[in-house]
C-alpha positions in Angstrom: -48.3 7.5 -94.5 -47.5 6.5 -90.9 -48.6 3.0 -89.8 -50.3 2.2 -86.6 -47.3 0.2 -85.4 -45.0 3.1 -86.1 -47.2 5.6 -84.3 -47.7 3.3 -81.2 -43.9 2.7 -80.9 -43.2 6.4 -81.3 -45.8 7.4 -78.6 -44.2 4.9 -76.1 -40.7 6.2 -76.8 -41.8 9.8 -76.7 -43.6 9.4 -73.4 -40.5 7.7 -71.9 -38.3 10.7 -72.8 -40.9 13.4 -72.1 -41.7 12.3 -68.5 -38.0 12.2 -67.6 -37.1 15.2 -65.4 -34.6 16.7 -67.9 -33.8 20.4 -68.5 -37.3 21.4 -69.5 -39.1 19.6 -66.7 -36.6 20.8 -64.1 -36.9 24.4 -65.3 -40.7 24.1 -65.2 -40.6 22.6 -61.7 -38.3 25.4 -60.5 -40.7 28.0 -61.9 -43.7 26.3 -60.3 -42.0 26.0 -56.9 -40.8 29.7 -57.1 -44.0 31.4 -58.4 -46.9 29.0 -58.8 -49.0 27.4 -61.4 -49.6 30.3 -63.8 -45.8 30.9 -64.3 -45.2 27.2 -64.7 -47.8 26.7 -67.4 -46.6 29.8 -69.3 -43.1 28.4 -69.1 -44.3 25.2 -70.6 -46.0 27.1 -73.4 -42.8 28.9 -74.4 -40.9 25.6 -74.1 -43.3 23.8 -76.3 -43.0 26.4 -79.0 -39.2 26.2 -78.9 -39.4 22.4 -79.0 -41.7 22.5 -82.1 -39.4 24.9 -84.0 -36.4 22.7 -83.1 -38.2 19.6 -84.4 -39.0 21.4 -87.7 -35.4 22.4 -88.2 -34.2 18.9 -87.5 -36.9 17.4 -89.9 -36.1 19.7 -92.8 -32.3 19.1 -92.3 -32.3 15.4 -91.7 -35.2 14.2 -93.8 -33.4 14.1 -97.2 -30.3 12.5 -95.7 -32.3 9.8 -93.9 -34.1 8.9 -97.1 -30.8 8.2 -98.9 -28.5 6.8 -96.2 -29.1 4.0 -93.7 -25.5 4.4 -92.4 -26.3 8.0 -91.6 -29.4 7.0 -89.7 -27.5 4.4 -87.7 -24.6 6.8 -86.9 -27.1 9.4 -85.6 -28.8 6.8 -83.4 -25.5 5.7 -81.9 -24.3 9.3 -81.3 -27.7 10.1 -79.7 -27.6 7.0 -77.6 -24.2 7.7 -76.2 -25.1 11.3 -75.6 -28.2 10.3 -73.6 -25.9 8.0 -71.5 -23.7 11.0 -70.8 -26.7 13.2 -70.0 -28.0 10.5 -67.6 -24.7 10.2 -65.9 -24.4 14.0 -65.5 -27.9 14.2 -64.1 -27.1 11.5 -61.6 -23.8 13.0 -60.7 -25.1 16.5 -60.1 -28.5 15.5 -58.7 -27.9 17.2 -55.3 -26.8 20.5 -56.9 -29.8 20.5 -59.3 -32.1 19.9 -56.3 -30.7 22.8 -54.4 -31.0 25.1 -57.4 -34.7 24.0 -58.0 -35.5 24.7 -54.3 -34.3 28.3 -54.5 -37.1 30.9 -54.6 -36.9 34.2 -56.4 -38.8 37.0 -54.8 -40.2 39.0 -57.8 -42.6 37.4 -60.2 -41.4 38.0 -63.9 -43.7 39.4 -66.6 -45.7 36.9 -68.6 -43.9 37.6 -71.9 -40.6 37.2 -70.1 -41.7 33.8 -68.7 -42.7 32.6 -72.2 -39.5 33.8 -73.7 -37.4 32.0 -71.0 -39.4 28.8 -71.6 -38.8 29.2 -75.4 -35.1 29.5 -74.9 -34.9 26.4 -72.8 -37.0 24.5 -75.3 -35.1 25.4 -78.4 -31.7 24.8 -76.8 -32.7 21.7 -74.9 -30.0 19.0 -75.7 -32.4 16.2 -74.7 -34.9 17.2 -77.3 -32.2 17.8 -79.9 -30.8 14.3 -79.3 -34.2 12.7 -79.4 -35.2 14.4 -82.6 -31.9 13.7 -84.4 -31.3 10.2 -83.1 -34.6 8.7 -82.1 -37.0 10.1 -84.7 -35.1 8.5 -87.6 -35.7 5.1 -85.9 -39.5 5.5 -86.6 -39.2 6.8 -90.1 -40.2 4.3 -92.8 -39.3 5.6 -96.2 -41.4 3.1 -97.9 -44.5 4.7 -96.3 -43.8 8.2 -97.7 -41.5 11.2 -97.5 -39.1 11.1 -94.6 -39.3 14.8 -94.0 -43.1 14.8 -93.7 -43.0 11.9 -91.3 -40.4 13.7 -89.2 -42.6 16.9 -89.2 -45.6 14.9 -88.0 -43.6 13.2 -85.3 -42.4 16.7 -84.2 -45.9 18.1 -83.9 -47.1 15.0 -81.9 -44.1 15.2 -79.6 -44.5 18.9 -79.0 -48.2 18.4 -78.1 -47.4 15.5 -75.8 -44.6 17.5 -74.2 -46.9 20.5 -73.5 -49.5 18.2 -71.8 -46.9 16.3 -69.8 -44.7 19.3 -68.7 -47.9 21.4 -68.1 -49.0 18.7 -65.7 -45.6 18.7 -63.9 -45.8 22.5 -63.7 -49.4 22.5 -62.3 -48.4 19.9 -59.7 -45.3 21.8 -58.7 -47.2 25.1 -58.4 -49.9 23.4 -56.3 -47.5 21.5 -54.1 -44.7 24.2 -54.0 -44.4 24.2 -50.2 -44.3 20.3 -50.1 -41.6 20.1 -52.8 -39.4 22.9 -51.6 -39.5 21.7 -48.0 -37.5 18.5 -48.8 -34.4 18.5 -51.0 -34.6 14.7 -51.0 -37.8 14.7 -53.0 -36.2 16.8 -55.7 -33.1 14.5 -55.6 -35.3 11.5 -56.1 -36.9 13.1 -59.1 -33.5 13.8 -60.6 -32.3 10.3 -59.9 -35.3 8.7 -61.6 -34.7 11.0 -64.6 -31.1 10.0 -64.8 -32.0 6.3 -64.7 -34.6 6.6 -67.5 -32.1 8.5 -69.7 -29.4 5.9 -69.2 -31.9 3.1 -70.0 -33.2 4.8 -73.1 -29.7 5.6 -74.3 -28.7 1.9 -73.9 -31.8 0.7 -75.8 -31.1 3.1 -78.7 -27.5 1.9 -79.0 -28.5 -1.8 -78.9 -31.2 -1.2 -81.6 -28.8 0.8 -83.8 -26.1 -1.9 -83.6 -28.7 -4.6 -84.4 -30.0 -2.7 -87.4 -26.5 -2.2 -88.8 -25.9 -6.0 -89.0 
């Protein structure tokens, strides 16, 4: 149903967007810096559940449309690409404010269920994930290989598992190196700057690919 080439390209694109310090990663880092590894990993668990549900909603809603309209697919990719450019610019513009917010410590450790619920909320409302699912997933769908909705669902599961592993690693590192990270705002600013550059680059590539496919 999904070819090896499709899967390989999807994995590369997914990793590029997952490792970017976007809303989910920044939230996980903040929890790790504030309370340590256990809270960071629980945050990632909730976030991954929210991400998976979001991917299912997008797959069910977009699958039939993508199967019937190439123009709709191109339009989604263009919209997503421009939105990623905007997100990248905002991340770069506010990198110092975000770094200060991440470095703040909260004194009382929240309950585990509350941590998971917070992570879930961030995951299901994460604009970066929504844009990626709606604008980037369609690029890897090949309707000649099978049902578009099923392919989107498979991509969603793969993406969610990858996100859990990657964000969990971020959280574990943040929880372990909490003193080192919070002692230097410049380190957090650097993380945010790298994330902004990756988002801008990915958005540009999506726009270029969408324009090329529309010709």
